[in-house]
KOLZA-932881 format. One line per field, with one value per residue (C-alpha): x, y, z; residue in three letters. Coordinates in steps of 0.05 Angstrom, whole numbers, plus 5000, padded with zeros to 4 digits. Example, Ala and Ser with C-alpha at 12.3 -4.5 7.8 and 13.67 -1.06 7.14 Angstrom:
2
X <- (5246_5273);
Y <- (4910_4979);
Z <- (5156_5143);
code <- (ALA_SER);
This chain:
438
X <- (2951_2923_2937_2886_2900_2846_2837_2823_2798_2783_2716_2713_2731_2786_2843_2859_2911_2924_2937_2948_2893_2898_2833_2847_2793_2823_2873_2921_2928_2943_2987_3027_3018_3040_3102_3121_3092_3073_3025_2981_2911_2847_2780_2721_2756_2717_2773_2759_2828_2888_2897_2869_2912_2982_2989_3039_3041_3004_2945_2907_2829_2808_2736_2728_2763_2696_2674_2652_2689_2659_2630_2627_2566_2594_2643_2618_2676_2674_2724_2722_2768_2786_2738_2673_2642_2619_2554_2537_2571_2519_2462_2483_2490_2439_2371_2417_2427_2496_2532_2601_2622_2643_2608_2635_2579_2582_2569_2613_2674_2708_2739_2808_2797_2765_2829_2868_2837_2818_2751_2707_2630_2578_2593_2666_2659_2638_2671_2723_2754_2745_2809_2801_2749_2804_2821_2870_2894_2921_2975_3011_3079_3136_3164_3109_3044_3036_2985_2980_2955_2972_3013_3046_3081_3057_3092_3077_3006_2993_3035_2980_2915_2901_2970_2940_2963_3033_3055_3025_2955_2908_2877_2825_2812_2778_2729_2682_2617_2566_2496_2444_2375_2343_2346_2308_2347_2304_2323_2308_2324_2334_2328_2397_2399_2469_2535_2542_2477_2505_2567_2516_2474_2534_2557_2493_2475_2477_2459_2505_2499_2499_2513_2499_2481_2509_2483_2558_2522_2499_2528_2524_2465_2448_2521_2538_2455_2436_2402_2422_2405_2409_2403_2390_2380_2303_2296_2246_2230_2188_2179_2220_2243_2307_2276_2308_2371_2367_2431_2454_2457_2495_2543_2507_2511_2551_2491_2463_2514_2515_2511_2438_2415_2458_2440_2357_2369_2403_2348_2291_2332_2339_2266_2246_2251_2201_2221_2204_2240_2216_2224_2226_2241_2290_2322_2391_2420_2387_2419_2483_2494_2443_2480_2485_2410_2436_2490_2544_2516_2595_2570_2534_2585_2593_2655_2712_2693_2695_2736_2724_2764_2753_2792_2786_2802_2812_2747_2774_2783_2718_2736_2769_2705_2670_2724_2724_2645_2655_2701_2664_2602_2634_2663_2596_2627_2605_2555_2494_2538_2575_2578_2589_2616_2640_2698_2730_2803_2796_2850_2884_2947_3007_2967_2895_2856_2812_2830_2785_2747_2704_2707_2682_2671_2650_2648_2661_2663_2729_2740_2806_2767_2754_2818_2844_2794_2809_2887_2868_2819_2885_2920_2868_2866_2945_2950_2892_2929_2881_2894_2866_2834_2881_2826_2786_2854_2873_2902_2951_3030_3067_3088_3020_3021_3087_3059_2992_3014_3070_3076_3101_3170_3147_3102_3157_3206_3157_3135_3211_3224_3168_3174_3235_3223_3169_3122_3060_3070_3011_3003_2976_3043_3091_3049_3049_3120_3088_3144_3207_3197_3256);
Y <- (4073_3996_3949_3893_3834_3811_3774_3820_3805_3848_3856_3790_3748_3704_3736_3747_3775_3772_3843_3887_3949_4011_4054_4123_4165_4238_4279_4279_4205_4191_4237_4204_4141_4158_4196_4137_4076_4087_4039_4038_4066_4035_4053_4001_3956_3958_3943_3866_3839_3853_3937_3936_3881_3878_3806_3808_3878_3938_3976_4046_4041_4108_4097_4145_4208_4219_4286_4333_4396_4456_4475_4530_4543_4591_4546_4477_4462_4410_4390_4323_4279_4212_4164_4202_4157_4187_4151_4199_4261_4248_4236_4297_4345_4317_4349_4418_4417_4383_4319_4291_4303_4224_4169_4096_4038_4032_4094_4049_4078_4124_4196_4169_4108_4145_4190_4125_4081_4154_4115_4126_4122_4120_4186_4180_4195_4261_4281_4235_4203_4230_4258_4306_4340_4339_4407_4389_4334_4337_4287_4256_4226_4196_4268_4308_4340_4378_4402_4378_4404_4395_4457_4452_4385_4359_4294_4276_4290_4250_4197_4204_4196_4134_4116_4061_4091_4090_4163_4167_4172_4219_4255_4298_4325_4386_4367_4403_4380_4393_4422_4365_4392_4340_4263_4236_4210_4193_4128_4099_4026_3990_3919_3900_3846_3839_3866_3914_3941_3954_3998_4034_4059_4081_4126_4145_4172_4247_4228_4248_4179_4110_4037_3972_3905_3843_3773_3745_3670_3691_3658_3653_3701_3728_3751_3814_3819_3864_3922_3994_4052_4121_4167_4243_4283_4299_4368_4359_4308_4254_4238_4163_4137_4097_4042_3997_3963_3887_3840_3778_3741_3673_3652_3624_3550_3539_3514_3578_3607_3546_3552_3531_3579_3635_3635_3616_3679_3723_3710_3728_3792_3805_3803_3852_3909_3914_3899_3973_3995_4042_4100_4101_4148_4117_4154_4168_4123_4062_4085_4101_4043_3989_3930_3968_3951_3888_3888_3838_3817_3786_3729_3701_3671_3626_3623_3616_3684_3712_3748_3799_3810_3893_3921_3972_3971_4020_4034_3998_3942_3920_3846_3836_3847_3803_3749_3755_3751_3695_3659_3676_3651_3585_3572_3581_3610_3679_3709_3753_3815_3837_3907_3942_4022_4075_4110_4171_4196_4234_4203_4244_4190_4150_4090_4118_4059_4095_4107_4122_4054_4006_3975_3906_3880_3806_3765_3700_3647_3634_3569_3543_3540_3614_3632_3603_3640_3708_3695_3686_3753_3788_3769_3794_3860_3868_3855_3899_3960_3960_3950_3921_3952_3949_3958_3900_3859_3789_3747_3785_3774_3828_3820_3832_3902_3916_3961_3974_4027_4068_4113_4061_4085_4153_4126_4086_4139_4187_4131_4115_4189_4204_4133_4102_4055_4021_4035_4034_3981_3930_3857_3884_3930_3876_3821_3865_3900_3964_3999_3958_3985_4029);
Z <- (3977_3984_3926_3916_3880_3825_3761_3707_3640_3572_3550_3511_3572_3525_3556_3628_3679_3752_3778_3827_3821_3860_3860_3881_3899_3892_3851_3908_3913_3839_3833_3897_3860_3790_3825_3872_3837_3760_3722_3666_3676_3665_3648_3647_3614_3553_3501_3480_3481_3521_3516_3592_3629_3655_3670_3738_3747_3764_3741_3770_3763_3744_3744_3814_3781_3741_3755_3703_3722_3678_3607_3571_3531_3486_3459_3471_3505_3568_3620_3657_3690_3655_3689_3669_3616_3549_3565_3632_3592_3535_3592_3622_3568_3510_3554_3552_3481_3467_3454_3446_3377_3367_3409_3408_3411_3482_3535_3590_3551_3595_3571_3575_3544_3488_3481_3491_3435_3390_3385_3321_3315_3267_3242_3225_3156_3170_3246_3242_3307_3383_3388_3335_3377_3439_3462_3515_3558_3629_3627_3689_3676_3722_3711_3736_3700_3642_3607_3529_3469_3396_3393_3454_3433_3368_3378_3453_3428_3364_3411_3473_3426_3407_3444_3484_3554_3542_3549_3620_3660_3628_3683_3652_3586_3550_3487_3442_3444_3389_3396_3399_3385_3420_3455_3397_3337_3271_3236_3166_3170_3101_3080_3040_2995_2975_2990_2927_2946_3023_2997_2947_3005_3045_2988_2974_3042_3066_3134_3194_3224_3194_3208_3179_3207_3163_3168_3173_3158_3093_3034_2959_2927_2999_3016_3046_3066_3128_3153_3132_3183_3173_3232_3240_3308_3314_3318_3372_3431_3418_3489_3485_3544_3530_3584_3631_3620_3631_3657_3634_3702_3680_3632_3571_3541_3483_3439_3442_3387_3346_3278_3261_3319_3292_3222_3239_3286_3233_3180_3225_3247_3176_3165_3216_3177_3125_3048_3035_3099_3155_3196_3267_3330_3381_3440_3443_3483_3438_3371_3393_3455_3428_3468_3535_3538_3565_3610_3610_3550_3537_3577_3529_3502_3554_3600_3541_3522_3451_3399_3355_3289_3274_3202_3159_3087_3029_2995_2935_2972_2959_2933_2998_3037_2993_3007_3079_3081_3048_3085_3148_3119_3103_3167_3200_3263_3273_3324_3306_3324_3254_3237_3166_3168_3123_3147_3134_3126_3204_3254_3312_3333_3306_3329_3315_3275_3228_3154_3094_3076_3097_3171_3186_3255_3275_3339_3341_3401_3425_3394_3359_3287_3300_3320_3253_3209_3248_3230_3156_3164_3184_3126_3079_3116_3105_3036_3019_3052_3117_3189_3254_3315_3376_3421_3394_3380_3417_3377_3322_3322_3324_3241_3223_3244_3198_3143_3183_3220_3193_3246_3298_3302_3317_3372_3405_3409_3434_3491_3504_3514_3570_3596_3592_3645_3606_3674_3633_3581_3584_3552_3488_3481_3498_3457_3397_3411_3400_3442_3406_3337_3302);
code <- (MET_ARG_TRP_ASN_ARG_ALA_GLU_THR_THR_GLY_TRP_GLY_ARG_ALA_LEU_ARG_ALA_ALA_GLU_GLU_ILE_ALA_ARG_PRO_GLU_ASN_ARG_ALA_THR_LEU_HIS_ARG_LEU_VAL_ALA_GLU_THR_PRO_ALA_PRO_ALA_MET_GLY_ASN_ARG_ARG_SER_TYR_GLY_ASP_ALA_ALA_LEU_ASN_HIS_GLY_GLY_ARG_SER_ILE_ASP_MET_THR_ARG_LEU_ASP_ARG_LEU_ILE_GLY_PHE_ASP_PRO_GLU_THR_GLY_ILE_LEU_GLU_ALA_GLU_ALA_GLY_ALA_THR_ILE_GLY_GLU_ILE_ALA_ARG_VAL_PHE_ALA_PRO_ARG_GLY_TRP_LEU_PRO_ALA_VAL_MET_PRO_GLY_THR_GLY_PHE_ALA_THR_LEU_GLY_GLY_ALA_ILE_ALA_ASN_ASP_VAL_HIS_GLY_LYS_ASN_HIS_HIS_VAL_ALA_GLY_SER_PHE_GLY_GLN_HIS_VAL_VAL_ALA_ILE_ASP_LEU_LEU_THR_PRO_ALA_GLY_ARG_LEU_THR_LEU_THR_ALA_ASP_SER_ASP_ALA_THR_LEU_TRP_ARG_ALA_THR_ILE_GLY_GLY_VAL_GLY_GLN_THR_GLY_VAL_ILE_LEU_SER_ALA_ARG_ILE_ARG_LEU_ILE_PRO_CYS_PRO_SER_THR_THR_MET_ARG_VAL_ARG_GLU_ARG_ARG_ILE_ASP_THR_LEU_ASP_ALA_PHE_LEU_GLY_HIS_PHE_GLU_ASP_SER_ASP_ALA_PRO_PHE_SER_VAL_GLY_TRP_ILE_ASP_ALA_THR_ALA_ARG_GLY_ALA_ALA_LEU_GLY_ARG_GLY_ILE_PHE_GLU_GLU_GLY_ARG_ILE_ALA_PRO_HIS_ASP_ALA_GLY_HIS_ALA_PRO_GLY_ALA_ALA_ARG_ARG_MET_PRO_LEU_ASP_ALA_PRO_ARG_ALA_LEU_LEU_SER_GLY_PRO_VAL_VAL_ARG_ALA_PHE_ASN_ALA_VAL_TYR_TRP_ARG_ARG_VAL_PRO_ALA_GLY_GLY_ARG_SER_VAL_ALA_ARG_PRO_LEU_GLU_ARG_PHE_PHE_PHE_PRO_LEU_ASP_ARG_LEU_HIS_ASP_TRP_ASN_ARG_LEU_TYR_GLY_LYS_PRO_GLY_PHE_HIS_GLN_PHE_GLN_CYS_VAL_VAL_PRO_PRO_ALA_ALA_THR_ASP_THR_LEU_ARG_GLU_MET_LEU_ASP_ARG_ILE_GLY_THR_ALA_GLY_LEU_ALA_SER_PRO_LEU_ALA_VAL_LEU_LYS_ARG_MET_GLY_PRO_GLY_ARG_ALA_GLY_HIS_LEU_SER_PHE_PRO_MET_GLU_GLY_TRP_THR_LEU_ALA_VAL_ASP_PHE_PRO_ASN_ARG_ALA_PRO_ALA_ARG_ALA_LEU_ILE_ALA_GLY_LEU_GLU_GLY_LEU_ALA_ARG_ASP_ALA_GLY_GLY_ARG_LEU_TYR_LEU_ALA_LYS_ASP_ALA_LEU_ALA_ALA_PRO_GLU_ARG_LEU_VAL_GLY_MET_TYR_PRO_ASP_LEU_PRO_ASP_PHE_ALA_ALA_ALA_ALA_ALA_GLU_VAL_ASP_PRO_ALA_GLY_HIS_PHE_ALA_THR_ASP_LEU_VAL_ARG_ARG_LEU_ARG_LEU_ARG_GLU_ALA_THR);
């Protein structure tokens, strides 16, 4: 198998790596690679930081191993290769009456990546995390191939789901889909004036899908204002086409995301929803994957790239959320991309991010003041008993994780047993010392 040198980046483009990459086109080649030259598997590299980087080493590109192998309409169980994307699964199966139970914010996430990061979606408060809907995983390790289930090896199962690829290369998986009566979403939008009102709407909502866009530039009496969306799959198709995606052709100038420009944009965007709210019908893709309509949207942050801060804090930590938003608004560094969601308790792995509470995600251009601000926000999350999302992180120091992931020693022990030589370690793993915990 040929190894090609390439420069790789996380989706945030702030961190880069020089690697040798192999891109197998069939299972036989992949088996030989893992047996002879074990290396971490990568998908579409949609993790924002360094989770999908291996500077100075090798990685295996899984995107050509993307077959949908089989589907049982009696059980709703789909078997697919790890390189298949969540968006493609939704595109193929939604018209047939089925949908992945959990979908992240981009359809370009691969099945292997969704498992390795135990991703969550707009329905976490009712459906839990992606890994909770995985039935079985075919895993390649240096010792060979094994079919893994929660019952066959509970320890390795929990180290694999959410385990950022440290137990081996996911070849394929069987996942449970949910019934989907149409390809149209009914969406109720409300303009929200304050953080307290926002949290109250989340608590009172009985919708299966909910998400909030929050104006991270707002201050004072407007702190926490935004737009609250509740979504339900419509009983019948409304005939809406998702529309063609566009592409960001070049890196945007720094001035595009200057403080005054972002504040003006956010004010206009907030007012796009009438004061009394409105109901709209949208194609599934537009509701679940809104940013996928602009390919390479990460170029909006220019050549230096960006960082996303995403944390989850316990339900009672509303004062922490308020303090975070006050610091962000005062700093004037946030981009328009800021999201608030309610999370339930569901998680499937030792390093799975979800916990019951509130998750806040905010993007910042990659600048020194923003990096300092993020460090302060990380401290607030830790002190509140929350945690950081490893799939989005690029900046945290290992001591930040102490207490955030109490199962870290169990994960490290399981990874060491299946991969004692550390073949699958990545830049993220080394930076945060994830395999050194005792």
